[in-house]
C-alpha positions in Angstrom: 49.5 8.3 -26.8 52.2 11.0 -27.1 51.7 14.4 -25.6 51.6 16.2 -29.0 49.1 13.8 -30.3 46.9 14.3 -27.3 47.2 18.1 -27.7 46.1 17.9 -31.3 43.2 15.7 -30.5 42.1 18.0 -27.6 42.2 21.0 -29.9 40.2 19.1 -32.6 37.6 18.2 -30.1 37.4 21.8 -28.9 36.7 22.8 -32.5 33.7 20.6 -32.5 32.5 21.3 -28.9 33.2 24.6 -27.2 33.3 23.1 -23.8 34.7 19.7 -22.6 35.4 18.5 -19.1 38.8 17.1 -18.0 37.1 13.9 -16.9 35.6 13.4 -20.3 39.0 13.9 -21.9 40.6 11.5 -19.4 38.1 8.8 -20.3 38.4 9.5 -24.1 42.2 9.3 -24.1 42.5 6.7 -21.4 44.8 9.1 -19.4 44.7 10.3 -15.8 43.0 13.6 -15.0 46.3 15.0 -13.8 47.8 14.3 -17.3 44.8 16.0 -18.9 45.1 19.0 -16.6 48.8 19.3 -17.4 48.0 19.1 -21.1 45.3 21.8 -20.8 47.7 24.0 -18.9 50.4 23.6 -21.6 47.8 24.5 -24.3 46.6 27.5 -22.3 50.2 28.7 -21.8 50.7 28.5 -25.5 47.6 30.6 -26.0 45.9 27.7 -27.9 42.9 27.5 -25.6 41.2 29.5 -22.8 40.0 27.8 -19.6 
């Protein structure tokens, strides 16, 4: 899955649930936790989410 695609899906999931864990996202997207943490940091840097 491409980074942008993952970012969009993370944001969609956060619209449905206000809190998600990185482990949950890693399992859902079949990605490593470090990848998910990097995605979350990028989204936070873009002011698209708050951790």
